[in-house]
Backbone of each chain as ProteinMPNN parsed JSONL, in Angstrom:
{"seq_chain_A": "MNLLVGIDIQPIDEVESSLRTFGARYRRLLFTDRELENCGDNSATSSRLAARFAAKEAVLKILDIQDVVPSWRSIEVGGVSDCRPEMNLYGVAAELARLQGIRKVFVSLSRSGDVAVATVVASAWSQSQGVSP", "coords_chain_A": {"N_chain_A": [[-14.28, -22.486, -11.84], [-13.311, -19.724, -9.891], [-14.698, -16.889, -8.413], [-13.285, -13.843, -7.654], [-13.259, -11.186, -5.369], [-12.35, -7.953, -4.449], [-12.141, -5.18, -2.228], [-11.609, -1.768, -1.29], [-11.207, 1.125, 0.747], [-10.311, 4.55, 0.825], [-9.41, 7.311, 2.682], [-9.471, 10.596, 1.435], [-8.22, 12.856, 2.438], [-5.998, 11.887, 3.748], [-4.289, 11.163, 1.701], [-3.87, 13.654, 0.565], [-2.465, 14.86, 2.658], [-0.167, 13.256, 2.723], [0.923, 13.827, 0.225], [1.58, 16.495, 0.592], [3.451, 16.276, 2.641], [5.44, 14.403, 1.848], [5.712, 14.539, -0.883], [7.273, 14.13, -3.995], [8.608, 11.723, -3.421], [6.657, 10.14, -2.227], [4.81, 9.983, -4.334], [6.326, 8.598, -6.289], [6.858, 6.208, -5.036], [4.423, 4.902, -4.858], [2.889, 5.147, -7.224], [2.575, 4.677, -10.798], [4.195, 6.127, -13.689], [2.271, 6.516, -15.647], [-0.104, 6.55, -14.153], [0.313, 8.842, -12.59], [0.402, 10.738, -14.575], [-2.18, 10.506, -15.619], [-3.65, 11.4, -13.459], [-3.016, 14.01, -13.198], [-2.209, 17.364, -12.083], [-3.799, 18.98, -10.102], [-6.773, 20.275, -8.459], [-8.211, 17.948, -8.222], [-6.451, 15.912, -8.07], [-5.549, 14.564, -5.684], [-7.82, 13.107, -4.875], [-8.151, 11.425, -7.045], [-5.752, 9.985, -6.972], [-6.121, 8.764, -4.515], [-8.23, 7.017, -5.092], [-6.915, 5.312, -6.829], [-4.961, 4.238, -5.138], [-6.626, 2.819, -3.432], [-7.546, 0.939, -5.272], [-5.224, -0.523, -5.772], [-4.803, -1.682, -3.243], [-7.128, -3.186, -3.102], [-6.676, -5.068, -5.095], [-4.474, -6.399, -3.98], [-5.797, -7.793, -2.041], [-6.994, -9.895, -3.343], [-5.024, -11.472, -4.297], [-2.964, -14.337, -3.805], [-0.766, -13.939, -1.622], [2.45, -14.775, -0.646], [5.597, -15.085, 0.374], [6.888, -13.116, -1.182], [6.059, -9.844, -1.743], [4.02, -7.944, -3.876], [5.041, -4.861, -5.394], [3.612, -1.572, -5.006], [3.641, -0.198, -7.361], [3.56, -2.187, -9.215], [1.009, -2.731, -9.648], [-1.411, -1.322, -11.479], [-3.655, 1.271, -12.294], [-4.708, 1.779, -15.338], [-5.223, 3.304, -18.517], [-8.402, 4.466, -19.833], [-10.791, 2.288, -21.157], [-13.46, 1.613, -23.269], [-15.053, 3.231, -21.631], [-14.323, 2.384, -19.114], [-11.912, 2.094, -16.491], [-8.749, 0.478, -16.961], [-7.162, -2.336, -15.462], [-3.89, -2.994, -14.808], [-1.36, -5.41, -14.393], [1.937, -6.019, -13.307], [5.221, -7.562, -13.165], [5.825, -9.066, -10.019], [3.154, -9.032, -9.144], [1.762, -9.672, -11.488], [2.761, -12.232, -11.925], [1.84, -13.627, -9.658], [-0.898, -13.451, -10.125], [-1.047, -14.926, -12.48], [-0.332, -17.469, -11.557], [-2.55, -18.009, -10.03], [-4.396, -18.35, -11.942], [-5.626, -16.139, -12.924], [-6.678, -14.074, -15.451], [-7.576, -11.595, -16.168], [-8.271, -8.518, -14.544], [-10.912, -6.685, -13.32], [-11.928, -3.356, -12.63], [-13.599, -0.971, -10.569], [-13.979, 2.387, -9.845], [-14.686, 4.884, -7.373], [-15.501, 8.115, -6.151], [-16.423, 10.072, -3.459], [-17.365, 12.738, -1.524], [-15.388, 12.629, 1.278], [-13.964, 10.361, 0.754], [-12.432, 7.747, -1.245], [-13.201, 4.929, -3.218], [-12.579, 1.591, -4.246], [-13.378, -1.232, -6.185], [-12.538, -4.483, -7.125], [-12.781, -7.156, -9.438], [-12.23, -10.494, -10.331], [-11.818, -13.444, -12.297], [-10.785, -16.665, -11.503], [-9.111, -19.406, -12.775], [-8.656, -22.694, -11.963], [-5.94, -25.084, -12.212], [-6.902, -27.63, -12.472], [-9.142, -27.314, -13.867], [-8.415, -27.052, -16.387], [-7.379, -25.373, -19.4], [-8.044, -21.942, -19.398], [-10.726, -20.158, -21.009]], "CA_chain_A": [[-13.873, -21.08, -11.824], [-13.572, -18.99, -8.662], [-14.845, -15.443, -8.576], [-12.559, -13.148, -6.593], [-13.695, -9.794, -5.216], [-11.607, -7.181, -3.459], [-12.64, -3.803, -2.072], [-10.853, -0.971, -0.335], [-11.629, 2.523, 0.868], [-9.167, 5.384, 1.2], [-9.712, 8.726, 2.957], [-8.747, 11.472, 0.504], [-7.368, 13.812, 3.168], [-4.726, 11.241, 4.083], [-3.446, 11.263, 0.507], [-3.484, 15.074, 0.485], [-1.446, 15.085, 3.677], [1.07, 12.577, 2.296], [1.475, 14.59, -0.905], [2.191, 17.708, 1.157], [4.587, 15.953, 3.515], [6.516, 13.627, 1.224], [5.828, 14.967, -2.272], [7.658, 13.242, -5.095], [8.962, 10.384, -2.908], [5.38, 9.439, -2.047], [4.255, 9.694, -5.667], [7.135, 7.609, -7.01], [6.785, 4.918, -4.349], [3.122, 4.243, -4.988], [2.172, 5.274, -8.494], [3.355, 4.608, -12.034], [4.207, 7.372, -14.471], [0.979, 6.644, -16.329], [-1.105, 6.959, -13.166], [0.563, 10.236, -12.227], [0.005, 11.565, -15.717], [-3.645, 10.492, -15.718], [-4.253, 12.109, -12.321], [-2.725, 15.432, -13.35], [-1.718, 18.122, -10.935], [-4.839, 19.987, -9.884], [-7.537, 20.075, -7.227], [-8.773, 16.589, -8.181], [-5.37, 14.918, -8.082], [-5.492, 13.73, -4.481], [-8.931, 12.148, -4.855], [-7.863, 10.419, -8.073], [-4.701, 9.105, -6.466], [-6.722, 7.967, -3.438], [-8.977, 5.929, -5.734], [-5.936, 4.356, -7.361], [-4.37, 3.5, -4.021], [-7.648, 1.85, -3.007], [-7.562, -0.142, -6.267], [-4.047, -1.373, -5.533], [-5.068, -2.466, -2.04], [-8.181, -4.156, -3.425], [-6.025, -6.158, -5.847], [-3.655, -7.17, -3.036], [-6.685, -8.659, -1.26], [-7.42, -11.09, -4.086], [-3.845, -12.257, -4.662], [-2.433, -15.236, -2.773], [0.591, -13.444, -1.376], [3.228, -15.584, 0.306], [6.776, -14.385, 0.857], [7.228, -11.949, -1.986], [4.918, -8.931, -1.826], [4.112, -7.056, -5.043], [5.153, -3.433, -5.118], [2.4, -0.855, -5.398], [3.759, 0.212, -8.763], [3.303, -3.32, -10.104], [-0.45, -2.784, -9.803], [-1.641, -0.011, -12.095], [-4.903, 1.646, -12.961], [-4.233, 2.349, -16.59], [-6.114, 4.201, -19.239], [-9.821, 4.12, -19.902], [-11.203, 1.576, -22.365], [-14.921, 1.419, -23.218], [-15.565, 4.006, -20.481], [-13.918, 1.77, -17.839], [-10.457, 2.054, -16.312], [-8.148, -0.851, -17.082], [-6.257, -2.73, -14.387], [-2.708, -3.65, -15.357], [-0.459, -6.015, -13.405], [3.288, -6.246, -13.798], [6.177, -8.166, -12.239], [5.367, -10.048, -9.037], [1.686, -9.055, -9.147], [1.339, -10.412, -12.675], [3.112, -13.639, -11.749], [0.896, -14.195, -8.688], [-2.184, -13.59, -10.81], [-0.928, -16.039, -13.425], [-0.34, -18.715, -10.786], [-3.922, -18.231, -9.565], [-5.265, -18.512, -13.102], [-6.323, -14.881, -13.209], [-6.223, -13.512, -16.731], [-7.933, -10.177, -16.254], [-8.869, -7.941, -13.337], [-11.79, -5.556, -13.626], [-11.934, -2.426, -11.502], [-14.533, 0.147, -10.56], [-13.527, 3.419, -8.909], [-15.697, 5.881, -7.021], [-15.063, 9.136, -5.208], [-17.573, 10.812, -2.945], [-17.05, 13.404, -0.261], [-14.042, 12.535, 1.84], [-13.334, 9.05, 0.544], [-12.404, 7.094, -2.554], [-13.443, 3.495, -3.065], [-12.321, 0.774, -5.437], [-13.749, -2.645, -6.147], [-11.978, -5.264, -8.231], [-13.351, -8.495, -9.64], [-11.429, -11.318, -11.25], [-12.15, -14.866, -12.316], [-9.571, -17.476, -11.416], [-9.302, -20.765, -13.275], [-7.677, -23.61, -11.374], [-5.313, -25.952, -13.219], [-7.71, -28.842, -12.661], [-10.222, -26.986, -14.805], [-7.857, -26.978, -17.722], [-7.037, -24.064, -19.935], [-9.161, -21.0, -19.372], [-11.134, -19.761, -22.369]], "C_chain_A": [[-14.241, -20.451, -10.48], [-13.689, -17.506, -8.979], [-14.196, -14.753, -7.386], [-12.983, -11.69, -6.562], [-12.86, -9.124, -4.136], [-12.16, -5.765, -3.401], [-11.754, -3.06, -1.094], [-11.346, 0.473, -0.379], [-10.445, 3.346, 1.363], [-9.612, 6.818, 1.471], [-8.843, 9.638, 2.086], [-7.808, 12.414, 1.244], [-6.031, 13.208, 3.567], [-3.76, 11.305, 2.903], [-2.965, 12.709, 0.332], [-2.336, 15.365, 1.448], [-0.11, 14.461, 3.266], [1.732, 13.322, 1.151], [2.179, 15.846, -0.399], [3.482, 17.379, 1.894], [5.757, 15.338, 2.756], [6.66, 13.871, -0.279], [6.196, 13.878, -3.252], [8.023, 11.844, -4.61], [7.707, 9.538, -2.74], [4.795, 9.051, -3.409], [4.999, 8.548, -6.332], [7.071, 6.232, -6.357], [5.512, 4.161, -4.71], [2.572, 4.177, -6.406], [3.102, 5.231, -9.703], [3.309, 5.963, -12.741], [2.864, 7.6, -15.136], [-0.115, 7.113, -15.362], [-0.93, 8.434, -12.798], [0.147, 11.17, -13.354], [-1.515, 11.65, -15.812], [-4.316, 11.302, -14.612], [-3.94, 13.607, -12.334], [-2.15, 16.067, -12.111], [-2.669, 19.286, -10.704], [-5.643, 19.633, -8.629], [-8.117, 18.666, -7.107], [-7.706, 15.505, -8.042], [-5.412, 13.996, -6.863], [-6.63, 12.714, -4.443], [-8.725, 11.064, -5.913], [-6.777, 9.448, -7.61], [-5.236, 8.223, -5.331], [-7.495, 6.787, -4.013], [-8.022, 4.868, -6.275], [-5.238, 3.577, -6.252], [-5.363, 2.45, -3.51], [-7.699, 0.672, -3.97], [-6.392, -1.086, -6.06], [-4.282, -2.269, -4.31], [-6.137, -3.523, -2.286], [-7.597, -5.34, -4.189], [-5.188, -7.022, -4.908], [-4.517, -8.15, -2.23], [-7.119, -9.903, -2.021], [-6.228, -11.964, -4.501], [-3.394, -13.126, -3.487], [-0.977, -14.88, -2.526], [1.267, -14.302, -0.319], [4.411, -14.742, 0.804], [7.048, -13.079, 0.119], [5.977, -11.091, -2.202], [5.073, -8.036, -3.058], [4.292, -5.601, -4.616], [3.863, -2.747, -5.574], [2.444, -0.47, -6.868], [3.564, -0.951, -9.73], [1.812, -3.545, -10.31], [-0.893, -1.398, -10.266], [-3.069, 0.13, -12.611], [-4.497, 2.411, -14.216], [-5.24, 3.293, -17.221], [-7.544, 3.691, -19.254], [-10.119, 3.452, -21.241], [-12.687, 1.277, -22.254], [-15.508, 2.044, -21.955], [-15.195, 3.382, -19.132], [-12.398, 1.822, -17.708], [-9.946, 0.624, -16.419], [-7.193, -1.103, -15.921], [-5.1, -3.493, -15.008], [-1.839, -4.188, -14.231], [0.887, -6.289, -14.055], [4.083, -7.033, -12.747], [5.569, -9.212, -11.316], [3.837, -10.145, -9.039], [1.166, -9.867, -10.326], [1.614, -11.906, -12.519], [2.161, -14.314, -10.753], [-0.468, -14.417, -9.336], [-2.148, -14.783, -11.764], [-1.013, -17.38, -12.691], [-1.739, -19.044, -10.266], [-4.879, -18.459, -10.723], [-6.071, -17.279, -13.44], [-5.781, -14.309, -14.513], [-6.533, -12.029, -16.837], [-8.582, -9.734, -14.944], [-9.68, -6.723, -13.758], [-11.87, -4.652, -12.392], [-13.018, -1.369, -11.688], [-14.082, 1.122, -9.481], [-14.665, 4.38, -8.611], [-15.106, 6.861, -6.015], [-16.294, 9.915, -4.756], [-17.194, 11.44, -1.61], [-15.606, 13.232, 0.119], [-13.304, 11.259, 1.478], [-13.354, 8.637, -0.926], [-12.507, 5.589, -2.314], [-13.104, 2.786, -4.366], [-12.783, -0.652, -5.173], [-13.114, -3.33, -7.347], [-12.629, -6.64, -8.25], [-12.472, -9.237, -10.632], [-11.962, -12.742, -11.195], [-10.849, -15.641, -12.342], [-9.894, -18.895, -11.838], [-8.234, -21.651, -12.668], [-7.127, -24.521, -12.46], [-6.156, -27.175, -13.498], [-8.856, -28.599, -13.642], [-9.69, -26.837, -16.222], [-7.578, -25.554, -18.141], [-8.253, -23.154, -19.915], [-9.483, -20.543, -20.782], [-10.481, -18.459, -22.797]], "O_chain_A": [[-15.357, -20.628, -9.992], [-12.879, -16.947, -9.718], [-14.524, -15.049, -6.237], [-13.058, -11.035, -7.601], [-12.687, -9.664, -3.044], [-12.596, -5.219, -4.415], [-11.207, -3.659, -0.168], [-11.831, 0.96, -1.4], [-9.674, 2.897, 2.211], [-10.141, 7.475, 0.575], [-7.626, 9.465, 2.016], [-6.729, 12.738, 0.748], [-5.041, 13.925, 3.71], [-2.556, 11.481, 3.087], [-1.807, 12.953, -0.004], [-1.363, 16.03, 1.093], [0.947, 15.067, 3.442], [2.956, 13.44, 1.105], [3.242, 16.216, -0.898], [4.475, 18.1, 1.79], [6.914, 15.694, 2.981], [7.646, 13.442, -0.878], [5.533, 12.844, -3.34], [7.774, 10.868, -5.318], [7.702, 8.353, -3.076], [4.342, 7.923, -3.601], [4.381, 7.633, -6.875], [7.211, 5.211, -7.03], [5.52, 2.939, -4.851], [1.856, 3.235, -6.746], [4.248, 5.679, -9.648], [2.487, 6.822, -12.422], [2.37, 8.726, -15.19], [-0.942, 7.958, -15.705], [-1.906, 9.18, -12.705], [-0.389, 12.253, -13.117], [-2.073, 12.72, -16.054], [-5.414, 11.827, -14.797], [-4.528, 14.377, -11.574], [-1.667, 15.386, -11.207], [-2.379, 20.426, -11.065], [-5.228, 18.786, -7.837], [-8.476, 18.236, -6.011], [-8.025, 14.323, -7.913], [-5.32, 12.777, -7.004], [-6.425, 11.576, -4.021], [-9.088, 9.908, -5.693], [-6.875, 8.241, -7.83], [-4.842, 7.064, -5.208], [-7.424, 5.679, -3.481], [-8.295, 3.671, -6.185], [-4.955, 2.389, -6.41], [-4.976, 1.325, -3.195], [-7.874, -0.469, -3.544], [-6.542, -2.304, -6.16], [-3.995, -3.465, -4.344], [-6.063, -4.626, -1.744], [-7.982, -6.485, -3.953], [-5.192, -8.247, -5.028], [-4.04, -9.197, -1.793], [-7.568, -10.872, -1.409], [-6.415, -13.073, -5.002], [-3.437, -12.705, -2.331], [-0.072, -15.445, -3.139], [0.723, -14.524, 0.763], [4.226, -13.796, 1.57], [7.395, -12.067, 0.728], [4.979, -11.545, -2.763], [6.13, -7.44, -3.265], [3.754, -5.173, -3.595], [3.125, -3.268, -6.41], [1.413, -0.423, -7.539], [3.417, -0.736, -10.933], [1.405, -4.437, -11.054], [-0.764, -0.42, -9.53], [-3.61, -0.76, -13.268], [-4.009, 3.539, -14.15], [-5.999, 3.98, -16.538], [-7.842, 2.611, -18.744], [-9.761, 3.959, -22.304], [-13.129, 0.737, -21.24], [-16.36, 1.448, -21.296], [-15.71, 3.816, -18.101], [-11.678, 1.62, -18.686], [-10.625, -0.321, -16.018], [-6.504, -0.194, -15.458], [-5.303, -4.518, -15.658], [-1.609, -3.505, -13.234], [0.965, -6.732, -15.201], [3.666, -7.151, -11.595], [4.884, -10.129, -11.768], [3.292, -11.245, -8.944], [0.236, -10.66, -10.177], [0.807, -12.741, -12.927], [1.726, -15.443, -10.978], [-1.11, -15.445, -9.118], [-3.104, -15.553, -11.842], [-1.681, -18.308, -13.148], [-2.078, -20.213, -10.083], [-6.059, -18.734, -10.503], [-7.073, -17.352, -14.15], [-4.579, -14.089, -14.657], [-5.825, -11.291, -17.522], [-9.34, -10.48, -14.323], [-9.186, -5.844, -14.464], [-11.879, -5.13, -11.258], [-13.311, -0.938, -12.803], [-13.834, 0.729, -8.342], [-15.5, 4.661, -9.47], [-14.319, 6.487, -5.146], [-17.099, 10.358, -5.575], [-16.757, 10.753, -0.687], [-14.703, 13.633, -0.616], [-12.144, 11.088, 1.851], [-14.168, 9.105, -1.723], [-11.972, 5.057, -1.341], [-13.318, 3.322, -5.454], [-12.601, -1.195, -4.083], [-13.153, -2.806, -8.461], [-12.976, -7.202, -7.211], [-12.03, -8.68, -11.637], [-12.489, -13.184, -10.174], [-9.931, -15.323, -13.099], [-10.829, -19.512, -11.328], [-7.042, -21.395, -12.834], [-7.758, -24.714, -13.499], [-6.145, -27.707, -14.608], [-9.455, -29.534, -14.174], [-10.443, -26.53, -17.145], [-7.548, -24.643, -17.314], [-9.341, -23.531, -20.351], [-8.612, -20.54, -21.652], [-10.717, -17.986, -23.909]]}, "seq_chain_B": "MSAIDHRICEVLKQHGRLPIEVGSLRDDDDLYEHGLTSHASVNIMLALEDEFDVEFPDVLLRKGTFQSIAAIRSALVSLGVEVS", "coords_chain_B": {"N_chain_B": [[12.967, 3.243, 28.006], [14.683, 2.914, 24.948], [16.82, 5.079, 22.949], [16.36, 4.749, 20.201], [13.862, 3.513, 20.195], [12.325, 5.548, 21.25], [12.449, 7.437, 19.198], [11.219, 5.996, 17.147], [8.648, 5.785, 18.214], [7.898, 8.463, 18.198], [7.696, 8.913, 15.438], [5.597, 7.179, 14.908], [3.586, 8.465, 16.343], [3.292, 10.839, 14.908], [2.713, 10.046, 12.283], [1.325, 7.645, 12.2], [-1.439, 7.596, 12.608], [-2.883, 6.235, 14.533], [-5.567, 4.975, 16.5], [-5.151, 4.833, 19.172], [-3.262, 5.6, 22.167], [0.09, 6.022, 21.521], [2.093, 5.659, 23.388], [1.1, 3.704, 25.015], [1.518, 1.345, 23.798], [2.922, -1.912, 23.647], [6.108, -3.525, 23.097], [5.843, -5.689, 21.281], [3.27, -5.495, 20.373], [0.692, -5.818, 17.95], [0.569, -3.612, 15.418], [-1.193, -3.323, 13.291], [-3.461, -4.586, 14.211], [-4.129, -2.716, 16.033], [-5.095, -0.687, 14.555], [-3.495, 0.35, 12.5], [-3.153, 1.321, 9.142], [-2.593, 0.287, 5.701], [-1.938, 2.475, 4.125], [-1.108, 4.32, 6.029], [1.132, 3.001, 6.912], [2.833, 3.35, 4.788], [3.41, 6.064, 5.019], [4.692, 6.023, 7.472], [6.971, 4.554, 6.818], [8.262, 6.306, 4.997], [8.673, 8.474, 6.684], [10.325, 7.331, 8.615], [12.579, 6.905, 7.043], [13.39, 9.523, 6.671], [13.836, 10.312, 9.327], [15.865, 8.576, 10.239], [17.746, 8.647, 8.292], [17.948, 6.647, 6.27], [17.33, 4.158, 3.701], [14.667, 2.227, 2.787], [14.94, -0.922, 1.401], [13.435, -2.765, -1.361], [12.904, -5.34, -0.441], [12.183, -5.04, 2.165], [9.799, -3.785, 2.071], [7.183, -4.64, 3.132], [4.3, -5.927, 4.839], [4.971, -7.077, 7.341], [7.238, -5.734, 8.199], [6.419, -3.44, 9.455], [4.876, -4.255, 11.512], [5.074, -4.166, 14.277], [6.521, -2.313, 17.044], [8.889, -3.546, 17.744], [9.444, -4.962, 15.386], [9.853, -2.89, 13.577], [12.09, -1.687, 14.74], [13.924, -3.792, 14.433], [14.102, -3.884, 11.641], [15.244, -1.391, 11.133], [17.699, -1.679, 12.459], [18.792, -3.633, 10.847], [19.367, -2.089, 8.724], [21.487, -0.689, 9.507], [21.191, 1.113, 11.568], [21.977, 2.267, 14.806], [21.216, 0.875, 18.006], [21.455, 2.154, 20.491]], "CA_chain_B": [[12.857, 3.182, 26.542], [15.937, 3.291, 24.299], [16.724, 6.25, 22.073], [15.769, 4.363, 18.925], [12.435, 3.284, 20.42], [11.704, 6.858, 21.428], [12.317, 8.062, 17.863], [10.19, 5.229, 16.428], [7.334, 6.164, 18.759], [7.582, 9.808, 17.706], [7.232, 8.748, 14.058], [4.262, 6.567, 14.974], [2.636, 9.49, 16.805], [3.081, 11.865, 13.887], [2.296, 9.531, 10.975], [0.633, 6.36, 12.287], [-2.898, 7.749, 12.665], [-3.422, 5.159, 15.367], [-6.647, 5.456, 17.367], [-4.804, 4.648, 20.586], [-2.066, 6.314, 22.605], [1.296, 5.267, 21.135], [2.836, 5.334, 24.598], [0.535, 2.523, 25.679], [1.845, 0.145, 23.016], [4.057, -2.734, 24.06], [7.098, -3.744, 22.051], [5.4, -6.663, 20.276], [1.864, -5.299, 20.01], [0.442, -5.772, 16.505], [0.088, -2.269, 15.085], [-2.352, -3.428, 12.396], [-4.622, -4.892, 15.058], [-4.454, -1.486, 16.76], [-5.645, 0.314, 13.647], [-2.587, 0.834, 11.457], [-3.583, 0.983, 7.784], [-1.502, 0.165, 4.73], [-1.54, 3.814, 3.701], [-0.334, 4.927, 7.119], [2.448, 2.344, 6.973], [3.648, 4.015, 3.766], [3.876, 7.32, 5.624], [5.659, 5.685, 8.519], [8.228, 4.181, 6.167], [8.913, 7.51, 4.47], [9.102, 9.284, 7.83], [11.486, 6.655, 9.211], [13.718, 7.184, 6.169], [13.84, 10.886, 6.988], [14.298, 10.388, 10.715], [17.106, 7.812, 10.473], [18.614, 8.801, 7.121], [18.13, 5.333, 5.65], [16.397, 3.887, 2.61], [14.147, 0.867, 2.882], [14.97, -1.646, 0.123], [12.17, -3.41, -1.725], [12.68, -6.562, 0.33], [11.579, -4.668, 3.459], [8.511, -3.113, 1.854], [6.148, -5.629, 3.367], [3.483, -5.662, 6.017], [5.632, -7.514, 8.563], [8.264, -4.776, 8.615], [5.811, -2.385, 10.274], [3.867, -4.943, 12.326], [5.209, -3.814, 15.701], [7.698, -1.477, 17.338], [10.055, -4.437, 17.687], [9.723, -5.272, 13.978], [10.42, -1.677, 12.977], [13.451, -1.554, 15.265], [14.732, -4.83, 13.796], [14.353, -3.466, 10.255], [16.192, -0.276, 11.161], [19.011, -2.223, 12.821], [19.311, -4.324, 9.651], [19.818, -1.051, 7.785], [22.682, -0.059, 10.053], [20.899, 2.074, 12.643], [22.416, 1.774, 16.109], [20.12, 0.803, 18.975], [21.649, 3.026, 21.654]], "C_chain_B": [[14.161, 3.677, 25.9], [15.714, 4.482, 23.365], [16.037, 5.907, 20.757], [14.261, 4.133, 19.079], [11.686, 4.612, 20.578], [11.47, 7.532, 20.073], [11.268, 7.334, 17.021], [8.798, 5.653, 16.895], [6.934, 7.569, 18.308], [7.073, 9.763, 16.27], [5.82, 8.16, 14.045], [3.208, 7.593, 15.394], [2.281, 10.452, 15.679], [2.445, 11.315, 12.614], [1.455, 8.254, 11.038], [-0.88, 6.435, 12.252], [-3.553, 6.626, 13.473], [-4.483, 5.712, 16.311], [-6.369, 5.25, 18.85], [-3.538, 5.443, 20.898], [-0.823, 5.466, 22.302], [2.082, 4.825, 22.369], [2.321, 4.1, 25.32], [0.888, 1.226, 24.961], [3.03, -0.596, 23.624], [4.914, -3.048, 22.839], [6.577, -4.633, 20.921], [3.925, -6.523, 19.919], [1.724, -5.165, 18.497], [-0.182, -4.422, 16.142], [-1.128, -2.313, 14.166], [-3.62, -3.748, 13.18], [-5.048, -3.66, 15.864], [-4.818, -0.356, 15.809], [-4.718, 0.863, 12.584], [-3.088, 0.388, 10.077], [-2.364, 0.874, 6.87], [-1.004, 1.546, 4.317], [-0.712, 4.5, 4.785], [1.044, 4.292, 7.217], [3.388, 2.917, 5.91], [4.246, 5.304, 4.34], [4.913, 7.065, 6.704], [7.007, 5.342, 7.895], [8.972, 5.413, 5.656], [9.431, 8.393, 5.608], [10.308, 8.658, 8.534], [12.735, 6.895, 8.365], [14.28, 8.575, 6.455], [14.489, 10.946, 8.367], [15.665, 9.733, 10.907], [18.076, 7.878, 9.301], [18.972, 7.441, 6.513], [17.161, 5.217, 4.474], [15.953, 2.43, 2.713], [14.225, 0.198, 1.506], [13.648, -2.366, -0.121], [11.857, -4.61, -0.837], [12.039, -6.264, 1.69], [10.226, -3.987, 3.302], [7.386, -4.125, 1.936], [5.487, -5.346, 4.698], [4.236, -5.965, 7.314], [6.657, -6.528, 9.089], [7.706, -3.749, 9.595], [4.756, -2.944, 11.244], [3.903, -4.521, 13.794], [6.41, -2.894, 15.873], [8.959, -2.329, 17.24], [10.441, -4.744, 16.246], [10.352, -4.072, 13.277], [11.864, -1.496, 13.433], [14.389, -2.556, 14.589], [15.079, -4.438, 12.351], [15.391, -2.347, 10.215], [17.606, -0.755, 11.506], [19.625, -2.932, 11.615], [19.81, -3.331, 8.608], [21.004, -0.252, 8.345], [22.436, 0.959, 11.143], [21.308, 1.47, 13.981], [21.292, 1.879, 17.135], [20.25, 1.85, 20.067], [21.121, 4.431, 21.387]], "O_chain_B": [[14.676, 4.733, 26.267], [14.582, 4.838, 23.038], [15.225, 6.684, 20.256], [13.479, 4.51, 18.206], [10.562, 4.769, 20.099], [10.416, 8.124, 19.839], [10.518, 7.962, 16.275], [7.891, 5.854, 16.088], [5.756, 7.83, 18.064], [6.137, 10.479, 15.916], [4.963, 8.588, 13.273], [2.09, 7.598, 14.88], [1.122, 10.833, 15.514], [1.714, 12.034, 11.932], [0.924, 7.825, 10.013], [-1.542, 5.457, 11.907], [-4.632, 6.14, 13.133], [-4.316, 6.8, 16.861], [-7.246, 5.465, 19.687], [-2.837, 5.898, 19.994], [-0.705, 4.333, 22.771], [2.666, 3.742, 22.385], [3.027, 3.517, 26.143], [0.593, 0.138, 25.454], [4.009, 0.012, 24.057], [4.491, -2.858, 21.699], [6.834, -4.367, 19.747], [3.388, -7.377, 19.215], [2.522, -4.493, 17.843], [-1.319, -4.132, 16.516], [-1.999, -1.447, 14.246], [-4.704, -3.257, 12.866], [-6.188, -3.573, 16.321], [-4.847, 0.807, 16.21], [-5.109, 1.757, 11.832], [-3.406, -0.784, 9.875], [-1.263, 1.305, 7.214], [0.199, 1.764, 4.176], [0.27, 5.179, 4.487], [2.016, 4.962, 7.564], [4.601, 2.962, 6.112], [5.431, 5.588, 4.165], [5.89, 7.803, 6.832], [8.054, 5.778, 8.375], [10.179, 5.543, 5.863], [10.504, 8.987, 5.5], [11.202, 9.368, 8.993], [13.827, 7.069, 8.906], [15.495, 8.773, 6.478], [15.547, 11.549, 8.548], [16.516, 10.247, 11.633], [19.12, 7.226, 9.325], [20.141, 7.136, 6.277], [16.29, 6.065, 4.281], [16.78, 1.518, 2.723], [13.638, 0.698, 0.546], [12.847, -2.552, 0.796], [10.697, -4.87, -0.517], [11.424, -7.143, 2.293], [9.58, -3.65, 4.294], [6.724, -4.429, 0.943], [6.02, -4.64, 5.554], [4.151, -5.2, 8.275], [6.92, -6.486, 10.291], [8.426, -3.249, 10.459], [3.881, -2.225, 11.725], [2.874, -4.522, 14.47], [7.212, -2.722, 14.955], [9.978, -1.881, 16.713], [11.626, -4.785, 15.915], [11.276, -4.226, 12.478], [12.749, -1.194, 12.632], [15.511, -2.211, 14.217], [16.207, -4.637, 11.9], [16.294, -2.349, 9.379], [18.585, -0.295, 10.919], [20.832, -2.846, 11.386], [20.582, -3.688, 7.717], [21.459, 0.721, 7.743], [23.375, 1.609, 11.603], [21.022, 0.305, 14.258], [20.519, 2.837, 17.136], [19.239, 2.383, 20.525], [21.202, 5.297, 22.258]]}, "name": "protein", "num_of_chains": 2, "seq": "MNLLVGIDIQPIDEVESSLRTFGARYRRLLFTDRELENCGDNSATSSRLAARFAAKEAVLKILDIQDVVPSWRSIEVGGVSDCRPEMNLYGVAAELARLQGIRKVFVSLSRSGDVAVATVVASAWSQSQGVSPMSAIDHRICEVLKQHGRLPIEVGSLRDDDDLYEHGLTSHASVNIMLALEDEFDVEFPDVLLRKGTFQSIAAIRSALVSLGVEVS"}
């Protein structure tokens, strides 16, 4: 089993600026309906979206990406389960994870001051190790 | 500098958040090595769509598309933008 760790940091003011400049196009390009709903539309929205963008980038760092790059919307910070946000992968991201033997990705989000940070951890089971538990 | 390159550089100046002077970049310089982030590349793509009235298809939404001024120009030409 290989332990995979990805981390990313995102300045919140950059997300604020993008929301002001590109609005709905920016939201729809990067975030799923569920993420947009969970982040609301208030003073905390930009920092929440920044944390989610960092999570997407952190996941991209643990995937073995070749020719086909997952879209940002195929990597989703979903709802909260047992006080922790869930990481959901769809489409190309899910297929890449499957090929690497990744069954679940865990994520931790943090926001402080001007930045948002996300760390993801996943265990990958190689085919030579047989079926993962 | 061609008209298209001038417009690309203006987009880079406004949205690239590069820590260096855009005018000092050569055609094939790696923008990521010069500080371009993934988030800034998103802004560049959206700004290029506005500037050139094009839409980037999913197949072009990859790191290599925004790797250099030459790569951006090539992507725009593939979308029907004229070089002159």
